[in-house]
C-alpha positions in Angstrom: -6.7 16.5 9.5 -3.0 17.2 9.8 -1.2 20.2 8.4 0.2 19.8 4.9 2.0 22.6 3.4 2.2 23.3 -0.2 4.8 24.7 -2.3 4.8 26.7 -5.5 5.4 25.1 -8.9 9.0 24.7 -9.9 8.0 25.6 -13.6 6.0 27.8 -15.7 2.8 26.9 -16.0 -1.0 27.3 -15.2 -1.6 28.8 -11.8 -2.4 26.7 -8.8 -5.0 27.1 -6.3 -4.1 28.9 -3.2 -2.9 27.1 -0.2 -6.4 27.8 1.5 -8.5 26.5 -1.4 -6.2 23.3 -1.6 -6.3 22.5 1.8 -10.0 23.0 2.0 -10.4 21.0 -1.3 -8.5 17.9 0.3 -10.7 18.2 3.4 -13.6 17.8 1.4 -12.7 15.1 -0.5 -11.6 13.0 2.8 -15.0 13.5 3.8 -16.4 12.2 0.5 -14.0 9.3 0.9 -15.2 8.8 4.5 -19.0 8.5 2.9 -17.6 6.1 0.4 -16.0 3.6 2.7 -19.4 4.1 5.5 -21.6 3.0 2.7 -19.2 0.2 1.5 -18.0 -1.3 5.0 -21.2 -1.5 6.9 -21.9 -4.6 4.9 -19.5 -6.2 7.1 -20.8 -5.8 10.6 -24.2 -6.8 9.3 -23.2 -10.0 7.5 -24.2 -12.5 10.5 -27.8 -11.0 10.5 -28.1 -11.1 6.6 -26.7 -14.9 6.5 -29.6 -15.5 9.2 -32.4 -13.4 7.2 -31.7 -15.1 3.8 -30.2 -18.6 5.3 -27.2 -18.6 3.0 -23.7 -19.6 3.1 -20.0 -17.9 3.4 -19.8 -18.7 0.1 -22.6 -16.4 -1.0 -21.6 -13.8 1.5 -18.6 -14.0 0.1 -20.0 -13.1 -3.5 -22.1 -10.3 -1.9 -19.2 -8.6 0.0 -16.4 -9.0 -3.3 -17.9 -9.7 -6.9 -21.4 -8.3 -6.6 -19.7 -4.6 -5.7 -16.4 -5.1 -7.6 -17.2 -6.4 -11.0 -19.2 -3.2 -12.1 -17.2 -1.0 -9.6 -13.7 -1.9 -11.8 -15.4 -2.2 -15.1 -17.2 1.3 -14.9 -13.8 2.5 -13.2 -11.9 3.0 -16.6 -14.8 4.9 -18.7 -15.5 7.1 -15.7 -11.7 8.1 -15.3 -11.6 8.8 -19.0 -14.4 11.3 -18.7 -12.5 12.8 -15.8 -9.3 13.1 -18.0 -11.6 15.6 -20.3 -14.4 16.6 -18.2 -15.2 18.2 -14.9 -13.7 16.0 -12.1 -16.3 17.8 -9.5 -19.5 17.0 -11.4 -18.3 13.5 -11.6 -17.8 13.1 -7.9 -20.8 14.7 -6.9 -22.8 12.5 -9.1 -21.0 9.5 -8.0 -21.8 10.4 -4.4 -25.6 10.9 -5.4 -25.5 7.2 -6.9 -24.0 5.0 -4.4 -25.9 6.8 -1.3 -29.2 6.3 -2.7 -28.2 2.5 -3.6 -27.0 2.4 0.0 -30.3 3.5 1.4 -32.1 1.1 -1.3 -30.3 -1.8 0.0 -32.1 -1.7 3.2 -35.3 -2.6 1.1 -33.9 -5.7 -0.3 -36.6 -8.7 0.1 -34.5 -11.5 -1.6 -30.7 -11.9 -1.9 -31.0 -11.5 -5.4 -32.3 -7.9 -4.9 -29.6 -7.1 -2.0 -26.9 -8.1 -4.4 -28.2 -6.1 -7.3 -28.2 -3.0 -4.7 -24.6 -3.7 -4.1 -23.9 -3.8 -7.6 -25.6 -0.1 -8.0 -23.2 0.8 -5.0 -20.1 -0.4 -6.8 -21.4 1.5 -9.8 -21.6 5.0 -8.0 -18.4 4.4 -6.1 -16.5 4.0 -9.3 -16.8 7.7 -9.7 -14.8 8.8 -6.7 -11.3 7.8 -6.7 -10.1 8.2 -10.2 -11.3 11.7 -10.3 -10.3 12.5 -6.7 -6.8 11.3 -7.4 -6.4 13.5 -10.0 -7.6 16.6 -8.2 -5.5 15.9 -5.6 -2.5 15.7 -7.9 -3.4 19.4 -9.0 -3.8 20.6 -5.7 -0.5 19.5 -4.4 3.1 19.2 -5.7 5.0 16.3 -6.6 7.1 16.0 -3.2 3.9 16.4 -1.2 1.7 14.0 -3.0 2.1 11.0 -1.1 0.9 12.7 1.9 -1.8 14.9 0.4 -3.0 10.9 -0.7 -2.3 9.6 2.5 -4.7 12.1 4.1 -7.5 11.5 1.1 -6.8 7.7 2.1 -7.5 8.7 5.9 -11.4 8.2 4.7 -10.7 4.2 4.6 -10.2 4.0 8.5 -12.3 6.5 9.4 -15.3 5.6 7.2 -14.5 1.8 8.0 -14.5 2.8 11.5 -18.0 4.5 11.2 -19.5 1.8 9.6 -18.6 -0.7 12.0 -19.7 1.2 15.0 -22.6 2.6 13.4 -23.8 -0.6 11.9 -23.3 -2.5 14.9 -25.6 -0.4 17.3 -28.2 0.2 14.4 -28.3 -3.4 14.0 -28.9 -4.0 17.8 -31.1 -1.3 18.5 -33.0 -1.8 15.2 -32.0 -4.2 12.3 -29.6 -4.2 9.3 -32.2 -2.6 7.0 -32.6 0.2 9.0 -29.0 0.6 9.3 -28.2 0.8 5.6 -31.1 3.4 5.1 -29.5 5.6 7.9 -25.8 5.7 6.3 -27.3 5.8 3.3 -29.3 9.0 2.8 -27.0 11.4 4.2 -24.6 11.2 1.0 -27.4 13.3 -1.1 -27.0 16.0 1.0 -22.9 15.9 0.6 -23.4 15.7 -3.1 -24.8 19.0 -3.4 -21.9 20.8 -1.1 -19.4 19.1 -3.3 -21.0 20.4 -6.4 -21.3 23.7 -5.1 -17.9 24.2 -3.3 -15.2 21.9 -4.4 -12.9 23.8 -7.0 -11.8 22.2 -10.4 -7.9 23.2 -10.6 -6.0 23.8 -13.8 -4.6 20.3 -15.0 -1.0 19.8 -14.5 -0.5 23.3 -12.6 1.2 21.8 -9.8 3.9 20.3 -12.3 4.1 23.1 -14.4 2.9 21.4 -17.4 -0.2 22.9 -19.2 -3.1 20.5 -20.4 -5.6 21.1 -23.1 -7.9 18.2 -20.9 -8.0 16.1 -24.2 -6.0 13.1 -22.6 -4.8 10.2 -24.4 -7.0 7.1 -25.3 -7.3 4.4 -22.9 -5.3 1.9 -25.0 -2.1 4.3 -25.4 -2.4 4.9 -21.1 -2.6 1.3 -20.6 0.0 0.4 -23.1 2.5 3.2 -21.6 2.0 1.7 -17.9 2.2 -1.8 -18.8 5.9 -0.8 -20.3 6.7 0.4 -16.7 7.9 -2.8 -15.0 7.8 -1.2 -11.4 4.2 -0.2 -12.2 3.4 -3.8 -13.0 5.0 -5.2 -9.9 3.4 -2.3 -7.8 0.0 -3.0 -9.1 0.0 -6.7 -8.3 1.8 -6.3 -5.1 -1.4 -3.8 -4.0 -3.7 -6.1 -5.7 -2.6 -9.1 -3.2 -2.7 -6.8 -0.2 -6.2 -5.9 -1.2 -7.1 -9.4 -1.4 -6.3 -10.2 2.1 -6.9 -7.0 3.4 -10.7 -7.0 1.6 -10.9 -10.7 2.6 -10.3 -10.2 6.1 -12.5 -6.9 6.5 -15.1 -8.7 4.9 -15.3 -11.4 7.5 -13.5 -10.1 10.4 -16.9 -9.4 12.3 -18.0 -12.7 11.6 -15.2 -13.9 12.9 -15.3 -12.4 16.1 -19.0 -13.2 16.7 -18.9 -16.8 15.9 -15.3 -17.8 17.3 -15.7 -15.3 20.3 -19.6 -14.5 20.6 -18.9 -10.6 21.1 -22.2 -9.0 20.1 -22.3 -6.4 17.1 -22.7 -3.3 19.3 -19.6 -3.9 21.4 -17.9 -5.4 18.2 -18.5 -2.5 16.2 -17.1 -0.1 18.9 -14.1 -2.0 19.2 -13.4 -2.1 15.4 -14.3 1.4 15.1 -11.5 2.6 17.8 -8.9 0.2 16.0 -10.1 2.2 12.8 -10.0 5.9 14.5 -6.5 4.9 16.0 -4.2 2.5 14.4 -5.8 2.8 11.0 -5.7 6.5 10.9 -2.2 6.9 12.6 -0.8 4.2 10.1 -2.5 5.5 6.7 -1.0 9.0 7.1 2.3 7.6 8.3 2.7 5.7 5.1 2.3 8.6 3.1 4.1 10.7 5.2 7.4 8.7 5.7 7.5 7.8 2.2 7.6 11.5 1.2 10.5 12.4 4.0 12.8 9.2 2.9 12.0 9.7 -0.8 14.2 12.9 -0.7 16.9 10.6 -0.3 15.9 7.8 -2.3 12.9 7.3 -4.5 12.6 3.7 -3.8 11.2 4.3 -0.2 7.9 4.8 -2.2 7.9 1.0 -2.6 10.1 0.1 0.6 7.8 1.4 3.1 4.8 -0.8 1.9 7.0 -3.8 1.7 8.3 -3.4 5.4 5.2 -2.4 6.9 3.4 -5.6 5.2 6.4 -8.4 6.3 6.2 -6.6 9.7 2.6 -7.1 10.0 2.5 -11.0 9.2 3.9 -12.3 12.6 1.0 -10.3 14.6 -1.8 -12.1 11.7 -0.9 -15.5 13.7 -1.5 -13.8 17.0 -4.8 -12.2 16.1 -6.3 -15.4 14.9 -5.1 -17.8 16.8 -5.5 -16.1 20.3 -8.3 -17.9 22.5 -9.6 -14.7 24.0 -11.6 -12.5 21.8 -11.2 -9.1 23.6 -7.3 -9.9 23.6 -7.2 -10.8 20.1 -9.0 -7.6 19.2 -6.1 -5.7 21.4 -3.6 -7.8 19.3 -5.4 -6.7 16.0 -4.1 -2.9 16.3 -0.6 -3.7 14.4 -2.8 -4.9 11.6 -5.0 -1.8 12.0 -1.7 0.5 11.9 0.8 -1.3 9.4 -2.1 -2.5 7.1 -2.8 1.5 5.6 0.8 2.2 5.1 0.7 0.9 1.3 -1.9 3.2 0.2 -0.3 6.7 0.1 2.7 5.9 -1.4 1.0 3.5 -4.2 -1.5 6.2 -5.0 1.3 8.7 -5.4 3.8 6.9 -7.4 0.8 6.0 -10.0 0.0 9.9 -10.3 3.9 10.5 -10.7 4.9 8.0 -13.6 2.3 9.2 -15.7 1.8 13.0 -17.3 -1.2 15.1 -16.0 -3.3 14.1 -18.9 -3.1 10.4 -18.0 -3.8 10.8 -14.2 -7.5 9.9 -13.8 -7.2 7.0 -16.4 -3.9 5.7 -14.7 -5.6 5.9 -11.1 -8.6 3.7 -12.9 -6.2 1.1 -14.4 -4.6 0.8 -10.9 -8.1 0.5 -9.1 -9.4 -1.9 -11.7 -6.4 -4.3 -11.0 -6.6 -3.8 -7.3 -10.3 -3.9 -7.0 -10.9 -7.3 -9.4 -8.5 -9.2 -7.5 -8.6 -7.7 -4.1 -11.9 -6.7 -3.7 -13.7 -9.0 -6.2 -12.2 -12.2 -5.3 -10.4 -11.6 -1.6 -13.8 -12.1 0.3 -15.3 -14.7 -2.2 -12.2 -17.0 -1.4 -12.2 -16.7 2.2 -15.9 -17.4 2.1 -15.4 -20.6 -0.1 -12.6 -21.7 1.9 -14.5 -21.3 5.1 -17.0 -23.5 3.6 -14.8 -26.0 2.5 -12.9 -26.2 5.9 -16.2 -26.6 7.7 -16.1 -30.2 7.6 -12.7 -30.5 9.5 -13.2 -27.1 11.8 -16.9 -26.8 12.2 -17.3 -23.2 13.6 -14.1 -22.3 13.3 -13.5 -22.7 9.9 -13.6 -19.2 9.3 -10.7 -18.8 11.5 -8.2 -21.0 9.6 -9.8 -19.6 6.1 -8.9 -15.9 7.2 -5.4 -16.9 8.8 -4.5 -18.7 5.5 -5.3 -16.1 3.3 -3.9 -13.2 5.2 -0.6 -15.0 5.5 0.0 -16.2 2.1 -1.0 -13.3 0.1 0.6 -10.5 2.4 4.1 -12.4 1.9 3.5 -12.3 -1.2 2.5 -8.9 -1.8 5.9 -8.0 0.0 7.8 -9.8 -3.2 6.1 -7.5 -5.5 6.8 -4.4 -4.3 10.2 -4.8 -3.4 10.6 -5.8 -7.2 8.9 -2.6 -8.1 11.1 -0.7 -6.1 14.3 -2.1 -8.5 13.1 -0.5 -11.5 11.2 2.6 -10.4 13.4 5.5 -10.7 14.5 4.5 -14.3 10.5 4.2 -15.1 9.9 7.7 -13.8 12.6 8.9 -16.1 10.6 7.2 -19.0 7.6 9.7 -17.5 10.0 13.0 -17.9 11.2 11.7 -21.5 7.6 11.0 -22.6 6.7 14.9 -21.4 9.8 16.2 -23.2 
């Protein structure tokens, strides 16, 4: 994990954790998020075999990858976050790990598509208890000027977990079957839940901001009213949701695309996709937070400009990825997308934590994730699946290629617009938060 220095709080308040404890806690939360995304992303590499087992269309696969997981994931996120703003965040995360890991293992036991969908609903309910309390904890482990970097390091769980899910799922599927793959990746999380419960430290709320919090928090309606009053948050949340729309839509079907259009087997494909995640995904996710922290010293609007610029640069590479005739060369050309795609995470999460008082942080994170996941995770894969089925009459087996290209390019460009608009009022909205705390 990249070194991350912490600094003392700038004003008098509750004593923060030591540097060593904060680094250990962040490292453990990265492991938690890796497990989160292994269990979430393994489905993608297994979709083609699930399609064959249950004889379903891409529309059904989009439902399984999107709405089945995202609906209760988004709905449960807010009440769990309210609990996290009042209760012990570390206990909530440990319970969440236990639920989603058990349900991932149970997915391998499904004997019908309906049972499979219900198991994914259970995974979504468990994973709803991960990021809101984790974001709140990290904001109490590290000061504001290091927060985007810290949250980017936490977000490394996305490319690392996705890479492990692709690699393990691909080879387990090839040597055994998709049912074994779900059980093998799900069960180890139960042991991680015990480690988190016993060793993850609970810091005082607001310690890194020099603000004491009694742990009572505001009610959800008050937090939502305040956040919606901030134009920068409205544009940032919608921009992130659009980014997630094409990102989750593409990640859900990328393995199916390379198998159908280029005939690459699951084991080899999983290795390629894992390599891309471990290299470009990790580097880009970390760099997004690191750059925005460094550049924001001169102008806070860089927290929004970094995601906007990275996404705009990616668009031309999307055409190369989806239209290139050779599959393995197309995989190489997907490196820029892997690198640039995660650069929005750290700045977006850090800005959400910085524009609200400490007592609102877990709920603020849940509200952001509600928007991102309902629009992005819920609808992105579903729209790609529906569009692929609609285009099948014109393009046959290549329908998924053009469905992916259309969704990625359109929604990436739309996302850039909203991040640029968010930058225009960010500074004023940060001052509004300071006024609320005064």
